[in-house]
N, CA, C, O and CB atoms as a CASP TS submission, in Angstrom:
PFRMAT TS
TARGET T0000
AUTHOR 0000-0000-0000
METHOD Language model
MODEL 1
PARENT N/A
ATOM      1  N   MET     1      41.058 138.694-141.171  1.00  0.00           N
ATOM      2  CA  MET     1      40.131 139.684-141.661  1.00  0.00           C
ATOM      3  C   MET     1      39.183 140.023-140.519  1.00  0.00           C
ATOM      4  O   MET     1      38.613 139.137-139.881  1.00  0.00           O
ATOM      5  CB  MET     1      39.362 139.176-142.921  1.00  0.00           C
ATOM      6  N   THR     2      39.024 141.322-140.273  1.00  0.00           N
ATOM      7  CA  THR     2      38.108 141.773-139.237  1.00  0.00           C
ATOM      8  C   THR     2      37.227 142.891-139.791  1.00  0.00           C
ATOM      9  O   THR     2      37.526 143.496-140.820  1.00  0.00           O
ATOM     10  CB  THR     2      38.885 142.252-137.986  1.00  0.00           C
ATOM     11  N   ILE     3      36.157 143.137-139.090  1.00  0.00           N
ATOM     12  CA  ILE     3      35.267 144.249-139.416  1.00  0.00           C
ATOM     13  C   ILE     3      35.732 145.448-138.594  1.00  0.00           C
ATOM     14  O   ILE     3      36.356 145.268-137.548  1.00  0.00           O
ATOM     15  CB  ILE     3      33.751 143.894-139.123  1.00  0.00           C
ATOM     16  N   GLU     4      35.444 146.651-139.042  1.00  0.00           N
ATOM     17  CA  GLU     4      35.949 147.858-138.395  1.00  0.00           C
ATOM     18  C   GLU     4      35.456 148.074-136.965  1.00  0.00           C
ATOM     19  O   GLU     4      35.963 148.968-136.288  1.00  0.00           O
ATOM     20  CB  GLU     4      35.578 149.032-139.210  1.00  0.00           C
ATOM     21  N   VAL     5      34.508 147.310-136.489  1.00  0.00           N
ATOM     22  CA  VAL     5      33.990 147.486-135.137  1.00  0.00           C
ATOM     23  C   VAL     5      35.014 147.004-134.096  1.00  0.00           C
ATOM     24  O   VAL     5      35.757 146.060-134.362  1.00  0.00           O
ATOM     25  CB  VAL     5      32.656 146.726-134.972  1.00  0.00           C
ATOM     26  N   PRO     6      35.061 147.637-132.922  1.00  0.00           N
ATOM     27  CA  PRO     6      36.096 147.318-131.928  1.00  0.00           C
ATOM     28  C   PRO     6      36.115 145.873-131.439  1.00  0.00           C
ATOM     29  O   PRO     6      37.179 145.362-131.090  1.00  0.00           O
ATOM     30  CB  PRO     6      35.929 148.202-130.760  1.00  0.00           C
ATOM     31  N   CYS     7      34.971 145.209-131.404  1.00  0.00           N
ATOM     32  CA  CYS     7      34.949 143.862-130.837  1.00  0.00           C
ATOM     33  C   CYS     7      35.749 142.852-131.663  1.00  0.00           C
ATOM     34  O   CYS     7      36.133 141.808-131.135  1.00  0.00           O
ATOM     35  CB  CYS     7      33.522 143.389-130.709  1.00  0.00           C
ATOM     36  N   CYS     8      36.004 143.127-132.914  1.00  0.00           N
ATOM     37  CA  CYS     8      36.742 142.189-133.766  1.00  0.00           C
ATOM     38  C   CYS     8      38.258 142.268-133.583  1.00  0.00           C
ATOM     39  O   CYS     8      38.972 141.378-134.043  1.00  0.00           O
ATOM     40  CB  CYS     8      36.403 142.445-135.212  1.00  0.00           C
ATOM     41  N   GLN     9      38.760 143.301-132.929  1.00  0.00           N
ATOM     42  CA  GLN     9      40.210 143.465-132.790  1.00  0.00           C
ATOM     43  C   GLN     9      40.842 142.349-131.974  1.00  0.00           C
ATOM     44  O   GLN     9      42.035 142.084-132.116  1.00  0.00           O
ATOM     45  CB  GLN     9      40.523 144.798-132.150  1.00  0.00           C
ATOM     46  N   GLY    10      40.071 141.698-131.131  1.00  0.00           N
ATOM     47  CA  GLY    10      40.594 140.577-130.354  1.00  0.00           C
ATOM     48  C   GLY    10      41.022 139.409-131.233  1.00  0.00           C
ATOM     49  O   GLY    10      41.907 138.641-130.855  1.00  0.00           O
ATOM     50  N   LEU    11      40.406 139.268-132.396  1.00  0.00           N
ATOM     51  CA  LEU    11      40.776 138.173-133.302  1.00  0.00           C
ATOM     52  C   LEU    11      42.209 138.320-133.795  1.00  0.00           C
ATOM     53  O   LEU    11      42.915 137.321-133.934  1.00  0.00           O
ATOM     54  CB  LEU    11      39.818 138.121-134.496  1.00  0.00           C
ATOM     55  N   LEU    12      42.646 139.530-134.059  1.00  0.00           N
ATOM     56  CA  LEU    12      44.029 139.762-134.479  1.00  0.00           C
ATOM     57  C   LEU    12      44.989 139.393-133.360  1.00  0.00           C
ATOM     58  O   LEU    12      46.034 138.794-133.613  1.00  0.00           O
ATOM     59  CB  LEU    12      44.233 141.231-134.896  1.00  0.00           C
ATOM     60  N   GLU    13      44.651 139.739-132.140  1.00  0.00           N
ATOM     61  CA  GLU    13      45.507 139.404-131.005  1.00  0.00           C
ATOM     62  C   GLU    13      45.617 137.897-130.815  1.00  0.00           C
ATOM     63  O   GLU    13      46.688 137.395-130.473  1.00  0.00           O
ATOM     64  CB  GLU    13      44.974 140.051-129.732  1.00  0.00           C
ATOM     65  N   ILE    14      44.535 137.175-131.029  1.00  0.00           N
ATOM     66  CA  ILE    14      44.555 135.709-130.938  1.00  0.00           C
ATOM     67  C   ILE    14      45.491 135.131-132.000  1.00  0.00           C
ATOM     68  O   ILE    14      46.260 134.212-131.719  1.00  0.00           O
ATOM     69  CB  ILE    14      43.124 135.127-131.105  1.00  0.00           C
ATOM     70  N   ALA    15      45.425 135.664-133.204  1.00  0.00           N
ATOM     71  CA  ALA    15      46.301 135.197-134.283  1.00  0.00           C
ATOM     72  C   ALA    15      47.764 135.478-133.960  1.00  0.00           C
ATOM     73  O   ALA    15      48.625 134.640-134.229  1.00  0.00           O
ATOM     74  CB  ALA    15      45.918 135.864-135.613  1.00  0.00           C
ATOM     75  N   LYS    16      48.058 136.638-133.391  1.00  0.00           N
ATOM     76  CA  LYS    16      49.435 136.974-133.020  1.00  0.00           C
ATOM     77  C   LYS    16      49.953 136.034-131.934  1.00  0.00           C
ATOM     78  O   LYS    16      51.104 135.599-131.982  1.00  0.00           O
ATOM     79  CB  LYS    16      49.521 138.433-132.540  1.00  0.00           C
ATOM     80  N   GLN    17      49.110 135.725-130.962  1.00  0.00           N
ATOM     81  CA  GLN    17      49.512 134.802-129.902  1.00  0.00           C
ATOM     82  C   GLN    17      49.771 133.409-130.459  1.00  0.00           C
ATOM     83  O   GLN    17      50.719 132.742-130.043  1.00  0.00           O
ATOM     84  CB  GLN    17      48.439 134.739-128.810  1.00  0.00           C
ATOM     85  N   ALA    18      48.950 132.968-131.387  1.00  0.00           N
ATOM     86  CA  ALA    18      49.150 131.651-132.006  1.00  0.00           C
ATOM     87  C   ALA    18      50.463 131.620-132.770  1.00  0.00           C
ATOM     88  O   ALA    18      51.181 130.621-132.735  1.00  0.00           O
ATOM     89  CB  ALA    18      47.978 131.305-132.949  1.00  0.00           C
ATOM     90  N   ARG    19      50.782 132.722-133.468  1.00  0.00           N
ATOM     91  CA  ARG    19      52.053 132.773-134.204  1.00  0.00           C
ATOM     92  C   ARG    19      53.232 132.686-133.255  1.00  0.00           C
ATOM     93  O   ARG    19      54.226 132.030-133.567  1.00  0.00           O
ATOM     94  CB  ARG    19      52.147 134.057-135.035  1.00  0.00           C
ATOM     95  N   GLU    20      53.141 133.338-132.096  1.00  0.00           N
ATOM     96  CA  GLU    20      54.224 133.283-131.106  1.00  0.00           C
ATOM     97  C   GLU    20      54.441 131.861-130.606  1.00  0.00           C
ATOM     98  O   GLU    20      55.575 131.479-130.315  1.00  0.00           O
ATOM     99  CB  GLU    20      53.918 134.210-129.923  1.00  0.00           C
ATOM    100  N   GLN    21      53.377 131.073-130.502  1.00  0.00           N
ATOM    101  CA  GLN    21      53.488 129.712-129.995  1.00  0.00           C
ATOM    102  C   GLN    21      53.871 128.699-131.077  1.00  0.00           C
ATOM    103  O   GLN    21      54.258 127.572-130.768  1.00  0.00           O
ATOM    104  CB  GLN    21      52.186 129.304-129.361  1.00  0.00           C
ATOM    105  N   ALA    22      53.763 129.102-132.335  1.00  0.00           N
ATOM    106  CA  ALA    22      54.088 128.195-133.440  1.00  0.00           C
ATOM    107  C   ALA    22      55.602 128.031-133.537  1.00  0.00           C
ATOM    108  O   ALA    22      56.359 128.879-133.064  1.00  0.00           O
ATOM    109  CB  ALA    22      53.508 128.726-134.786  1.00  0.00           C
ATOM    110  N   GLU    23      56.022 126.968-134.135  1.00  0.00           N
ATOM    111  CA  GLU    23      57.451 126.724-134.307  1.00  0.00           C
ATOM    112  C   GLU    23      57.995 127.365-135.580  1.00  0.00           C
ATOM    113  O   GLU    23      59.181 127.232-135.881  1.00  0.00           O
ATOM    114  CB  GLU    23      57.724 125.232-134.328  1.00  0.00           C
ATOM    115  N   ARG    24      57.150 128.052-136.323  1.00  0.00           N
ATOM    116  CA  ARG    24      57.554 128.725-137.561  1.00  0.00           C
ATOM    117  C   ARG    24      57.060 130.166-137.527  1.00  0.00           C
ATOM    118  O   ARG    24      56.140 130.507-136.782  1.00  0.00           O
ATOM    119  CB  ARG    24      56.997 127.980-138.816  1.00  0.00           C
ATOM    120  N   ASN    25      57.686 131.002-138.345  1.00  0.00           N
ATOM    121  CA  ASN    25      57.214 132.371-138.495  1.00  0.00           C
ATOM    122  C   ASN    25      56.104 132.372-139.541  1.00  0.00           C
ATOM    123  O   ASN    25      56.357 132.137-140.722  1.00  0.00           O
ATOM    124  CB  ASN    25      58.381 133.339-138.900  1.00  0.00           C
ATOM    125  N   ILE    26      54.904 132.629-139.115  1.00  0.00           N
ATOM    126  CA  ILE    26      53.741 132.596-139.996  1.00  0.00           C
ATOM    127  C   ILE    26      53.323 134.028-140.286  1.00  0.00           C
ATOM    128  O   ILE    26      53.004 134.769-139.357  1.00  0.00           O
ATOM    129  CB  ILE    26      52.566 131.786-139.361  1.00  0.00           C
ATOM    130  N   PRO    27      53.316 134.439-141.556  1.00  0.00           N
ATOM    131  CA  PRO    27      52.899 135.807-141.859  1.00  0.00           C
ATOM    132  C   PRO    27      51.397 135.993-141.634  1.00  0.00           C
ATOM    133  O   PRO    27      50.594 135.102-141.910  1.00  0.00           O
ATOM    134  CB  PRO    27      53.262 136.165-143.306  1.00  0.00           C
ATOM    135  N   ILE    28      51.047 137.158-141.133  1.00  0.00           N
ATOM    136  CA  ILE    28      49.641 137.490-140.891  1.00  0.00           C
ATOM    137  C   ILE    28      49.327 138.767-141.649  1.00  0.00           C
ATOM    138  O   ILE    28      49.989 139.788-141.462  1.00  0.00           O
ATOM    139  CB  ILE    28      49.339 137.652-139.359  1.00  0.00           C
ATOM    140  N   LYS    29      48.326 138.708-142.495  1.00  0.00           N
ATOM    141  CA  LYS    29      47.862 139.898-143.195  1.00  0.00           C
ATOM    142  C   LYS    29      46.527 140.291-142.577  1.00  0.00           C
ATOM    143  O   LYS    29      45.563 139.527-142.613  1.00  0.00           O
ATOM    144  CB  LYS    29      47.730 139.650-144.746  1.00  0.00           C
ATOM    145  N   HIS    30      46.486 141.479-142.015  1.00  0.00           N
ATOM    146  CA  HIS    30      45.270 141.968-141.358  1.00  0.00           C
ATOM    147  C   HIS    30      44.510 142.848-142.340  1.00  0.00           C
ATOM    148  O   HIS    30      45.023 143.868-142.801  1.00  0.00           O
ATOM    149  CB  HIS    30      45.607 142.758-140.047  1.00  0.00           C
ATOM    150  N   ILE    31      43.310 142.455-142.649  1.00  0.00           N
ATOM    151  CA  ILE    31      42.444 143.203-143.557  1.00  0.00           C
ATOM    152  C   ILE    31      41.250 143.687-142.750  1.00  0.00           C
ATOM    153  O   ILE    31      40.562 142.900-142.100  1.00  0.00           O
ATOM    154  CB  ILE    31      41.989 142.327-144.784  1.00  0.00           C
ATOM    155  N   ILE    32      41.013 145.001-142.800  1.00  0.00           N
ATOM    156  CA  ILE    32      39.870 145.575-142.095  1.00  0.00           C
ATOM    157  C   ILE    32      38.794 145.901-143.129  1.00  0.00           C
ATOM    158  O   ILE    32      39.038 146.622-144.097  1.00  0.00           O
ATOM    159  CB  ILE    32      40.283 146.855-141.279  1.00  0.00           C
ATOM    160  N   VAL    33      37.610 145.359-142.905  1.00  0.00           N
ATOM    161  CA  VAL    33      36.480 145.558-143.807  1.00  0.00           C
ATOM    162  C   VAL    33      35.486 146.500-143.137  1.00  0.00           C
ATOM    163  O   VAL    33      35.173 146.345-141.957  1.00  0.00           O
ATOM    164  CB  VAL    33      35.803 144.198-144.177  1.00  0.00           C
ATOM    165  N   GLY    34      34.996 147.470-143.889  1.00  0.00           N
ATOM    166  CA  GLY    34      34.008 148.409-143.368  1.00  0.00           C
ATOM    167  C   GLY    34      32.639 147.760-143.233  1.00  0.00           C
ATOM    168  O   GLY    34      32.398 146.668-143.748  1.00  0.00           O
ATOM    169  N   ILE    35      31.757 148.443-142.541  1.00  0.00           N
ATOM    170  CA  ILE    35      30.425 147.880-142.313  1.00  0.00           C
ATOM    171  C   ILE    35      29.602 147.807-143.597  1.00  0.00           C
ATOM    172  O   ILE    35      28.570 147.138-143.636  1.00  0.00           O
ATOM    173  CB  ILE    35      29.683 148.705-141.277  1.00  0.00           C
ATOM    174  N   LYS    36      30.051 148.487-144.637  1.00  0.00           N
ATOM    175  CA  LYS    36      29.366 148.415-145.929  1.00  0.00           C
ATOM    176  C   LYS    36      30.032 147.427-146.889  1.00  0.00           C
ATOM    177  O   LYS    36      29.628 147.304-148.045  1.00  0.00           O
ATOM    178  CB  LYS    36      29.320 149.794-146.566  1.00  0.00           C
ATOM    179  N   GLY    37      31.070 146.716-146.391  1.00  0.00           N
ATOM    180  CA  GLY    37      31.705 145.685-147.194  1.00  0.00           C
ATOM    181  C   GLY    37      32.949 146.116-147.943  1.00  0.00           C
ATOM    182  O   GLY    37      33.554 145.301-148.640  1.00  0.00           O
ATOM    183  N   ASP    38      33.347 147.362-147.822  1.00  0.00           N
ATOM    184  CA  ASP    38      34.537 147.835-148.528  1.00  0.00           C
ATOM    185  C   ASP    38      35.793 147.592-147.688  1.00  0.00           C
ATOM    186  O   ASP    38      35.740 147.633-146.458  1.00  0.00           O
ATOM    187  CB  ASP    38      34.402 149.336-148.869  1.00  0.00           C
ATOM    188  N   VAL    39      36.918 147.341-148.355  1.00  0.00           N
ATOM    189  CA  VAL    39      38.192 147.115-147.658  1.00  0.00           C
ATOM    190  C   VAL    39      38.756 148.482-147.256  1.00  0.00           C
ATOM    191  O   VAL    39      38.992 149.340-148.107  1.00  0.00           O
ATOM    192  CB  VAL    39      39.219 146.317-148.570  1.00  0.00           C
ATOM    193  N   LEU    40      38.964 148.671-145.970  1.00  0.00           N
ATOM    194  CA  LEU    40      39.456 149.940-145.454  1.00  0.00           C
ATOM    195  C   LEU    40      40.973 149.982-145.326  1.00  0.00           C
ATOM    196  O   LEU    40      41.593 151.027-145.524  1.00  0.00           O
ATOM    197  CB  LEU    40      38.834 150.220-144.120  1.00  0.00           C
ATOM    198  N   LYS    41      41.567 148.833-144.993  1.00  0.00           N
ATOM    199  CA  LYS    41      42.998 148.815-144.728  1.00  0.00           C
ATOM    200  C   LYS    41      43.525 147.393-144.840  1.00  0.00           C
ATOM    201  O   LYS    41      42.842 146.438-144.473  1.00  0.00           O
ATOM    202  CB  LYS    41      43.305 149.400-143.337  1.00  0.00           C
ATOM    203  N   GLU    42      44.740 147.260-145.347  1.00  0.00           N
ATOM    204  CA  GLU    42      45.430 145.969-145.399  1.00  0.00           C
ATOM    205  C   GLU    42      46.848 146.174-144.905  1.00  0.00           C
ATOM    206  O   GLU    42      47.552 147.057-145.394  1.00  0.00           O
ATOM    207  CB  GLU    42      45.421 145.367-146.845  1.00  0.00           C
ATOM    208  N   ASP    43      47.279 145.369-143.939  1.00  0.00           N
ATOM    209  CA  ASP    43      48.629 145.469-143.382  1.00  0.00           C
ATOM    210  C   ASP    43      49.153 144.080-143.066  1.00  0.00           C
ATOM    211  O   ASP    43      48.400 143.196-142.658  1.00  0.00           O
ATOM    212  CB  ASP    43      48.644 146.356-142.112  1.00  0.00           C
ATOM    213  N   TRP    44      50.463 143.896-143.260  1.00  0.00           N
ATOM    214  CA  TRP    44      51.140 142.699-142.768  1.00  0.00           C
ATOM    215  C   TRP    44      51.577 143.013-141.357  1.00  0.00           C
ATOM    216  O   TRP    44      52.198 144.047-141.110  1.00  0.00           O
ATOM    217  CB  TRP    44      52.363 142.282-143.679  1.00  0.00           C
ATOM    218  N   VAL    45      51.260 142.131-140.429  1.00  0.00           N
ATOM    219  CA  VAL    45      51.622 142.349-139.021  1.00  0.00           C
ATOM    220  C   VAL    45      52.537 141.259-138.514  1.00  0.00           C
ATOM    221  O   VAL    45      52.942 141.282-137.352  1.00  0.00           O
ATOM    222  CB  VAL    45      50.373 142.419-138.148  1.00  0.00           C
TER
END
């Protein structure tokens, strides 16, 4: 889960890198939350 601001996008990349290093396929659901607390987007990556 990240906030819509650009600085949070690095967290998704860290999660993707961790999945690549894991010995299993781990599903990642990316949820983007707006600055007012509303869910803007949900995607499986």
